[in-house]
VEXDREN-2710 file (C-alpha; in Angstrom, 1 decimal):
% VEXDREN-2710
k/r/px/py/pz
1/UNK/0.0/0.0/0.0
2/UNK/2.8/2.3/0.9
3/UNK/4.5/1.7/-2.4
4/UNK/1.4/2.5/-4.3
5/UNK/0.8/5.8/-2.6
6/UNK/4.5/6.8/-3.0
7/UNK/4.3/5.9/-6.7
8/UNK/1.3/8.2/-7.6
9/UNK/1.5/11.9/-8.3
10/UNK/1.3/14.2/-5.3
11/UNK/-1.6/16.7/-5.5
12/UNK/-1.8/18.5/-2.2
13/UNK/-4.5/21.0/-3.2
14/UNK/-6.7/18.1/-4.3
15/UNK/-6.2/16.3/-1.0
16/UNK/-6.8/19.6/0.9
17/UNK/-10.2/19.9/-0.9
18/UNK/-11.1/16.4/0.0
19/UNK/-10.1/16.9/3.7
20/UNK/-12.1/20.2/3.8
21/UNK/-15.1/18.4/2.3
22/UNK/-14.8/15.6/4.8
23/UNK/-14.7/18.0/7.7
24/UNK/-17.7/19.8/6.3
25/UNK/-19.6/16.5/6.2
26/UNK/-18.6/15.7/9.7
27/UNK/-20.1/19.0/10.8
28/UNK/-23.2/18.9/8.6
29/UNK/-24.3/15.4/9.3
30/UNK/-24.9/15.8/13.0
31/UNK/-26.8/19.0/12.3
32/UNK/-29.0/17.1/9.8
33/UNK/-29.6/14.4/12.4
34/UNK/-30.7/17.0/14.9
35/UNK/-28.9/18.8/17.7
36/UNK/-31.3/17.6/20.4
37/UNK/-29.0/14.9/21.7
38/UNK/-25.4/13.8/20.9
39/UNK/-24.8/10.7/18.8
40/UNK/-25.9/7.5/20.7
41/UNK/-23.2/4.9/21.4
42/UNK/-22.8/2.6/18.5
43/UNK/-24.9/-0.5/19.1
44/UNK/-27.1/1.0/21.8
45/UNK/-30.7/1.8/21.2
46/UNK/-31.5/5.4/20.2
47/UNK/-34.7/6.9/21.6
48/UNK/-36.0/7.4/18.1
49/UNK/-37.5/4.9/15.6
50/UNK/-35.5/2.1/14.0
51/UNK/-34.6/4.0/10.9
52/UNK/-33.0/6.8/12.9
53/UNK/-31.1/4.3/15.1
54/UNK/-29.6/2.7/11.9
55/UNK/-28.7/6.2/10.7
56/UNK/-26.9/6.9/14.0
57/UNK/-25.0/3.7/13.8
58/UNK/-23.9/4.4/10.2
59/UNK/-23.0/7.9/11.1
60/UNK/-20.8/6.7/14.0
61/UNK/-19.0/4.1/11.8
62/UNK/-18.5/6.8/9.1
63/UNK/-16.9/9.2/11.5
64/UNK/-14.6/6.6/13.0
65/UNK/-13.4/5.4/9.6
66/UNK/-13.1/9.0/8.3
67/UNK/-11.1/10.1/11.4
68/UNK/-8.8/7.1/11.1
69/UNK/-8.1/7.5/7.4
70/UNK/-7.6/11.3/7.6
71/UNK/-5.2/10.7/10.6
72/UNK/-3.3/8.1/8.6
73/UNK/-3.1/10.4/5.5
74/UNK/-1.7/13.3/7.6
75/UNK/0.9/11.1/9.4
76/UNK/2.0/9.3/6.2
77/UNK/2.5/12.6/4.4
78/UNK/4.6/13.7/7.3
79/UNK/6.7/10.5/7.0
80/UNK/5.3/9.0/10.2
81/UNK/3.7/5.5/10.8
82/UNK/0.2/5.4/9.5
83/UNK/-1.0/3.5/12.6
84/UNK/-0.3/6.5/14.8
85/UNK/-2.6/8.6/12.6
86/UNK/-5.4/6.0/13.0
87/UNK/-5.0/6.1/16.8
88/UNK/-4.9/9.9/16.9
89/UNK/-7.8/10.1/14.5
90/UNK/-9.9/7.9/16.7
91/UNK/-9.0/10.0/19.7
92/UNK/-9.9/13.3/18.0
93/UNK/-13.4/12.2/16.9
94/UNK/-14.0/10.1/20.1
95/UNK/-15.7/11.1/23.3
96/UNK/-12.6/12.6/24.8
97/UNK/-11.8/14.7/21.7
98/UNK/-14.4/16.4/19.6
99/UNK/-17.1/14.1/20.9
100/UNK/-18.5/13.3/17.5
101/UNK/-18.9/9.6/18.3
102/UNK/-18.9/7.3/21.3
103/UNK/-17.9/3.8/20.2
104/UNK/-20.4/1.2/21.4
105/UNK/-21.2/-2.4/20.6
106/UNK/-21.3/-2.1/16.8
107/UNK/-18.0/-0.2/16.7
108/UNK/-16.4/-2.8/19.0
109/UNK/-17.6/-5.6/16.6
110/UNK/-16.1/-3.8/13.6
111/UNK/-12.9/-3.3/15.6
112/UNK/-12.7/-7.0/16.6
113/UNK/-13.3/-8.0/13.0
114/UNK/-10.6/-5.6/11.9
115/UNK/-7.9/-7.1/14.1
116/UNK/-9.0/-10.6/13.3
117/UNK/-8.6/-9.9/9.6
118/UNK/-5.2/-8.2/10.3
119/UNK/-3.8/-11.2/12.1
120/UNK/-5.2/-13.6/9.5
121/UNK/-3.4/-11.5/6.9
122/UNK/-0.2/-11.7/8.9
123/UNK/-0.5/-15.5/9.1
124/UNK/-0.8/-15.6/5.3
125/UNK/2.7/-14.1/5.1
126/UNK/4.4/-16.4/7.5
127/UNK/5.4/-20.0/7.0
128/UNK/5.3/-22.6/9.9
129/UNK/8.8/-23.9/9.1
130/UNK/10.1/-20.3/9.5
131/UNK/8.4/-19.9/12.9
132/UNK/9.6/-23.2/14.2
133/UNK/13.2/-22.3/13.3
134/UNK/13.0/-19.3/15.7
135/UNK/11.4/-21.3/18.4
136/UNK/14.2/-21.0/21.0
137/UNK/14.7/-17.2/20.9
138/UNK/10.9/-16.7/20.6
139/UNK/10.2/-18.7/23.8
140/UNK/13.1/-17.0/25.7
141/UNK/11.9/-13.6/24.6
142/UNK/8.3/-14.3/25.7
143/UNK/9.3/-15.5/29.1
144/UNK/11.9/-12.8/29.9
145/UNK/9.9/-10.0/28.4
146/UNK/6.9/-11.0/30.5
147/UNK/8.7/-11.4/33.8
148/UNK/10.7/-8.1/33.8
149/UNK/7.6/-5.8/33.2
150/UNK/5.6/-7.5/35.9
151/UNK/8.5/-7.0/38.4
152/UNK/9.0/-3.4/37.3
153/UNK/5.3/-2.5/37.5
154/UNK/4.9/-4.3/40.8
155/UNK/7.9/-2.6/42.4
156/UNK/6.8/0.9/41.3
157/UNK/3.2/0.4/42.6
158/UNK/4.3/-1.1/45.9
159/UNK/6.7/1.8/46.4
160/UNK/3.7/4.2/45.9
161/UNK/1.9/2.4/48.8
162/UNK/-0.6/0.3/46.9
163/UNK/-1.7/-3.2/47.9
164/UNK/0.1/-6.3/46.8
165/UNK/-2.9/-7.4/44.6
166/UNK/-3.2/-3.9/43.0
167/UNK/0.5/-3.9/42.3
168/UNK/0.3/-7.3/40.7
169/UNK/-2.5/-6.2/38.4
170/UNK/-0.4/-3.1/37.4
171/UNK/2.5/-5.3/36.5
172/UNK/0.3/-7.7/34.7
173/UNK/-1.1/-4.8/32.5
174/UNK/2.5/-4.3/31.3
175/UNK/3.1/-8.0/30.7
176/UNK/1.3/-9.0/27.5
177/UNK/2.3/-7.7/24.0
178/UNK/-0.3/-6.6/21.5
179/UNK/0.6/-8.6/18.4
180/UNK/-2.0/-6.5/16.4
181/UNK/0.0/-3.2/16.7
182/UNK/3.4/-4.7/16.0
183/UNK/2.3/-6.9/13.1
184/UNK/0.6/-3.9/11.4
185/UNK/3.8/-1.9/11.6
186/UNK/6.0/-4.7/10.4
187/UNK/3.6/-5.5/7.6
188/UNK/3.6/-1.8/6.5
189/UNK/7.4/-1.8/6.5
190/UNK/7.5/-5.0/4.4
191/UNK/9.6/-7.0/6.8
192/UNK/7.4/-9.9/7.9
193/UNK/9.8/-12.3/6.1
194/UNK/12.7/-11.2/8.3
195/UNK/14.0/-13.4/11.2
196/UNK/13.4/-10.7/13.8
197/UNK/9.7/-10.4/12.7
198/UNK/9.2/-14.1/13.0
199/UNK/10.8/-14.0/16.5
200/UNK/8.4/-11.2/17.5
201/UNK/5.3/-13.1/16.2
202/UNK/6.4/-16.4/17.8
203/UNK/7.1/-14.6/21.1
204/UNK/3.8/-12.8/21.0
205/UNK/2.0/-16.1/20.6
206/UNK/3.7/-17.6/23.6
207/UNK/3.2/-14.3/25.4
208/UNK/-0.6/-14.4/24.9
209/UNK/-0.9/-18.0/26.3
210/UNK/1.2/-17.1/29.4
211/UNK/-0.8/-13.9/29.8
212/UNK/-4.1/-15.9/29.6
213/UNK/-3.0/-18.1/32.5
214/UNK/-1.8/-15.2/34.6
215/UNK/-4.9/-13.1/34.0
216/UNK/-7.1/-16.1/35.0
217/UNK/-5.0/-16.6/38.2
218/UNK/-5.2/-12.9/39.0
219/UNK/-8.9/-12.7/38.5
220/UNK/-9.5/-15.8/40.5
221/UNK/-7.3/-14.5/43.4
222/UNK/-9.2/-11.1/43.3
223/UNK/-12.5/-12.8/43.5
224/UNK/-11.3/-15.6/45.9
225/UNK/-12.0/-18.3/43.3
226/UNK/-8.8/-20.0/42.2
227/UNK/-9.3/-23.3/40.4
228/UNK/-7.6/-25.7/38.1
229/UNK/-9.8/-24.5/35.2
230/UNK/-7.3/-21.6/34.6
231/UNK/-4.5/-24.1/33.9
232/UNK/-6.7/-26.3/31.8
233/UNK/-7.6/-23.3/29.6
234/UNK/-3.9/-22.6/29.2
235/UNK/-3.3/-26.2/28.2
236/UNK/-6.2/-26.0/25.7
237/UNK/-4.7/-22.9/24.2
238/UNK/-1.3/-24.5/23.7
239/UNK/-3.1/-27.5/22.2
240/UNK/-4.9/-25.3/19.7
241/UNK/-1.7/-23.7/18.5
242/UNK/0.1/-27.0/18.2
243/UNK/-2.9/-28.5/16.3
244/UNK/-2.9/-25.5/14.0
245/UNK/0.7/-26.0/13.2
246/UNK/0.2/-29.7/12.5
247/UNK/-2.8/-29.0/10.2
248/UNK/-0.8/-26.3/8.4
249/UNK/2.0/-28.7/7.6
250/UNK/-0.5/-31.2/6.2
251/UNK/-2.2/-28.5/4.1
252/UNK/0.9/-28.1/1.9
253/UNK/0.1/-28.3/-1.8
254/UNK/-3.7/-28.3/-1.4
255/UNK/-5.1/-27.0/-4.7
256/UNK/-7.1/-23.8/-5.1
257/UNK/-9.9/-25.8/-6.6
258/UNK/-10.7/-27.3/-3.2
259/UNK/-11.8/-23.8/-2.0
260/UNK/-14.0/-23.1/-5.1
261/UNK/-15.7/-26.6/-5.2
262/UNK/-18.8/-25.3/-3.3
263/UNK/-21.3/-23.7/-5.7
264/UNK/-21.5/-20.6/-3.4
265/UNK/-17.7/-20.0/-3.7
266/UNK/-17.0/-18.0/-6.9
267/UNK/-13.7/-17.1/-5.1
268/UNK/-11.6/-19.0/-2.6
269/UNK/-12.0/-16.0/-0.2
270/UNK/-15.6/-17.0/0.8
271/UNK/-14.8/-20.5/2.3
272/UNK/-11.4/-19.2/3.6
273/UNK/-13.2/-16.4/5.4
274/UNK/-15.5/-18.9/7.0
275/UNK/-12.5/-21.0/8.1
276/UNK/-10.9/-17.9/9.6
277/UNK/-14.0/-17.1/11.6
278/UNK/-14.4/-20.8/12.7
279/UNK/-10.8/-21.0/14.0
280/UNK/-11.1/-17.6/15.7
281/UNK/-14.3/-18.8/17.4
282/UNK/-12.6/-22.0/18.5
283/UNK/-9.7/-19.9/19.9
284/UNK/-12.1/-17.8/21.9
285/UNK/-14.0/-20.8/23.1
286/UNK/-10.9/-22.3/24.8
287/UNK/-10.1/-19.0/26.4
288/UNK/-7.6/-17.5/24.0
289/UNK/-8.0/-14.3/22.1
290/UNK/-9.8/-14.7/18.8
291/UNK/-6.9/-13.1/17.0
292/UNK/-4.7/-16.1/17.9
293/UNK/-7.1/-18.4/16.1
294/UNK/-7.2/-16.0/13.1
295/UNK/-3.4/-16.1/12.9
296/UNK/-3.4/-19.9/13.0
297/UNK/-6.0/-20.0/10.3
298/UNK/-3.7/-17.8/8.2
299/UNK/-0.8/-20.1/8.8
300/UNK/-2.9/-23.0/7.5
301/UNK/-4.1/-21.3/4.4
302/UNK/-0.6/-20.0/3.7
303/UNK/0.6/-23.5/3.0
304/UNK/-2.0/-24.1/0.2
305/UNK/-1.8/-23.1/-3.4
306/UNK/-4.6/-20.6/-3.0
307/UNK/-2.4/-18.3/-0.8
308/UNK/-1.6/-15.7/-3.5
309/UNK/-5.2/-15.3/-4.5
310/UNK/-6.3/-15.0/-0.9
311/UNK/-3.6/-12.4/-0.1
312/UNK/-4.8/-10.3/-3.0
313/UNK/-8.5/-10.7/-2.1
314/UNK/-8.2/-10.0/1.6
315/UNK/-6.3/-6.7/1.3
316/UNK/-9.4/-4.5/0.5
317/UNK/-11.2/-6.0/3.6
318/UNK/-8.1/-5.3/5.7
319/UNK/-7.9/-1.7/4.5
320/UNK/-11.5/-1.1/5.5
321/UNK/-11.9/-3.0/8.7
322/UNK/-8.5/-2.8/10.4
323/UNK/-8.6/1.0/10.9
324/UNK/-11.7/0.5/13.1
325/UNK/-9.5/-1.4/15.6
326/UNK/-7.0/1.4/15.9
327/UNK/-9.6/4.2/15.9
328/UNK/-11.6/2.5/18.7
329/UNK/-8.4/2.1/20.7
330/UNK/-7.6/5.8/20.2
331/UNK/-11.1/6.8/21.2
332/UNK/-10.7/5.1/24.6
333/UNK/-7.8/7.4/25.6
334/UNK/-8.8/10.1/28.1
335/UNK/-6.0/12.7/28.2
336/UNK/-7.9/14.8/30.8
337/UNK/-6.4/12.6/33.5
338/UNK/-3.0/14.0/32.6
339/UNK/-4.1/17.4/34.0
340/UNK/-3.4/16.0/37.4
341/UNK/0.4/16.3/37.7
342/UNK/0.7/13.3/40.0
343/UNK/-1.3/11.0/37.8
344/UNK/0.6/12.2/34.7
345/UNK/4.0/11.7/36.4
346/UNK/3.1/8.1/37.5
347/UNK/1.6/7.2/34.2
348/UNK/4.7/8.4/32.2
349/UNK/7.0/6.6/34.7
350/UNK/5.0/3.4/34.4
351/UNK/5.0/3.6/30.6
352/UNK/8.8/4.2/30.7
353/UNK/9.2/1.1/32.9
354/UNK/7.0/-0.9/30.5
355/UNK/9.0/0.2/27.4
356/UNK/12.4/-0.4/28.9
357/UNK/11.7/-3.7/30.6
358/UNK/10.1/-5.2/27.4
359/UNK/12.9/-3.9/25.2
360/UNK/15.5/-5.4/27.6
361/UNK/13.7/-8.7/27.8
362/UNK/13.3/-8.9/24.0
363/UNK/17.0/-8.0/23.5
364/UNK/18.2/-10.6/26.0
365/UNK/15.9/-13.4/24.8
366/UNK/16.8/-13.0/21.1
367/UNK/20.4/-11.8/21.2
368/UNK/21.4/-14.9/19.1
369/UNK/19.9/-13.3/16.0
370/UNK/22.2/-10.3/16.1
371/UNK/22.5/-7.0/18.0
372/UNK/20.1/-4.9/15.9
373/UNK/17.8/-7.8/15.3
374/UNK/17.5/-8.3/19.0
375/UNK/16.9/-4.6/19.5
376/UNK/14.1/-4.7/17.0
377/UNK/12.6/-7.7/18.7
378/UNK/12.7/-5.8/22.0
379/UNK/10.9/-2.8/20.5
380/UNK/8.4/-5.1/18.8
381/UNK/7.4/-6.5/22.1
382/UNK/6.7/-3.0/23.6
383/UNK/3.0/-2.3/22.6
384/UNK/0.4/-3.6/25.1
385/UNK/-2.8/-2.5/23.4
386/UNK/-6.0/-4.3/24.0
387/UNK/-4.6/-6.9/26.4
388/UNK/-3.4/-4.2/28.9
389/UNK/-6.7/-2.4/28.6
390/UNK/-8.6/-5.7/29.4
391/UNK/-6.4/-6.2/32.5
392/UNK/-7.0/-2.6/33.7
393/UNK/-10.7/-2.9/33.2
394/UNK/-10.7/-6.2/35.1
395/UNK/-8.8/-4.6/38.0
396/UNK/-11.3/-1.8/38.2
397/UNK/-14.4/-4.0/38.0
398/UNK/-13.1/-6.3/40.7
399/UNK/-12.4/-3.3/43.0
400/UNK/-8.7/-4.1/43.1
401/UNK/-7.7/-0.6/41.9
402/UNK/-9.4/2.8/42.2
403/UNK/-10.3/5.3/39.4
404/UNK/-6.9/7.1/39.7
405/UNK/-4.8/4.0/39.4
406/UNK/-7.0/2.7/36.6
407/UNK/-6.3/5.9/34.7
408/UNK/-2.6/5.5/35.3
409/UNK/-2.7/1.9/33.9
410/UNK/-4.8/2.9/30.9
411/UNK/-2.6/5.9/29.9
412/UNK/0.6/3.9/30.4
413/UNK/-0.7/1.1/28.2
414/UNK/-1.7/3.6/25.4
415/UNK/1.7/5.3/25.7
416/UNK/3.5/2.0/25.0
417/UNK/1.2/1.5/22.0
418/UNK/2.0/4.9/20.6
419/UNK/5.8/4.6/21.2
420/UNK/6.3/1.2/19.5
421/UNK/5.9/2.3/15.9
422/UNK/8.5/5.0/16.3
423/UNK/10.9/2.7/18.0
424/UNK/10.4/0.1/15.3
425/UNK/10.8/2.7/12.5
426/UNK/14.2/3.5/14.0
427/UNK/15.4/0.0/14.6
428/UNK/14.1/-2.0/11.6
429/UNK/16.4/-0.4/8.9
430/UNK/19.4/-1.1/11.1
431/UNK/18.3/-4.7/11.6
432/UNK/17.8/-5.1/7.9
433/UNK/21.3/-3.7/7.2
434/UNK/22.8/-6.0/9.8
435/UNK/21.1/-9.1/8.2
436/UNK/22.2/-8.1/4.7
437/UNK/25.8/-7.6/5.8
438/UNK/25.8/-11.1/7.4
439/UNK/23.9/-13.1/4.9
440/UNK/23.5/-10.9/1.7
441/UNK/20.5/-8.9/0.5
442/UNK/18.8/-11.9/-1.1
443/UNK/18.3/-13.9/2.1
444/UNK/16.1/-11.8/4.4
445/UNK/14.8/-14.6/6.6
446/UNK/17.9/-16.6/7.2
447/UNK/19.7/-14.7/9.9
448/UNK/21.5/-17.2/12.2
449/UNK/19.5/-18.5/15.1
450/UNK/20.9/-20.7/17.9
END
């Protein structure tokens, strides 16, 4: 996508006109809908009739997508990562910015579909053999880069006088990497075939399974209900990933015609999309994130002969749905809490601890792939995203943390998410150069792994 945009003629006045027209629409549409009440949360019933409720939902989706895409356009024209623009666009149009939209159930569904499609697309670009080759550094990275943030967050919060349970939840919010953010940046930079990218993805998979177990244990401890079910869910999650890898290896050489055999399938995309949703649902059913199942589905399809056609057909869907995930994430950011100097200072300190501990853990765990490759792995493990937000919400709902500490956790999580694309943009070119010096420019994915 980046190459296509860079290759077309630049016409700033034309884009300025489009931007002005879009802003005009954003102002005129609410007026047309009536200024009696603000837009209802997406997915919640509006007080008016069904037709107006549908209009409100469509309006909200339009504003979210428009904000994300205008934000991406501005940031890319400034030479910055597009994902940052989508996050900022969501914040600007969201309830803590201009208040044009308040994401509700429908927006959350679109956001989840977006990140599911994103991780499926990433799986299409990765081969199981390549992931297995980086198994040792990936596992080491996942373990070390999870332990260090928990220790750092726990130590800071205890030093501030919080309870042991609250401190553990704060550390846990810093533990799990958001594979959605990192994979999007790596894909935009065209480096998913590099060894460091495979280590990041492999580590993030292990990271999510470990985080699942720890979150279950923490929730059970907070509610006084620890049981063996948590460990069973973790085992089921590992089993699903292993089974997916085994099926992927058996799927090698499957003909494209297999996917177009059903009469309803004029394109392989239709049955493949159903497979993606089915594996994502199975992943959610055993307690893992749906995106892990989507990634595994992508790994399976990537081994078939239909992979090139599927990659081509899925791109338009990814371009439409994925921005909703980042826009909704941005809309959840409440910067007003930073007006309190104490909360702001603690949030920035916690975010710094989260960034440094993840980077160090990733560097130590993957040092065998090279100095800059390991640095890139460390930075790729930095974003916390949706997993950290889930932990923060869980801590608040169970009464383990108060509103102020919840705000600190949320801001720290979002700051790690925003910082990661910039860190990767700085480290990835150096890691690529290191690999090319060692192996030559024609072997991007063969950096040595011990």
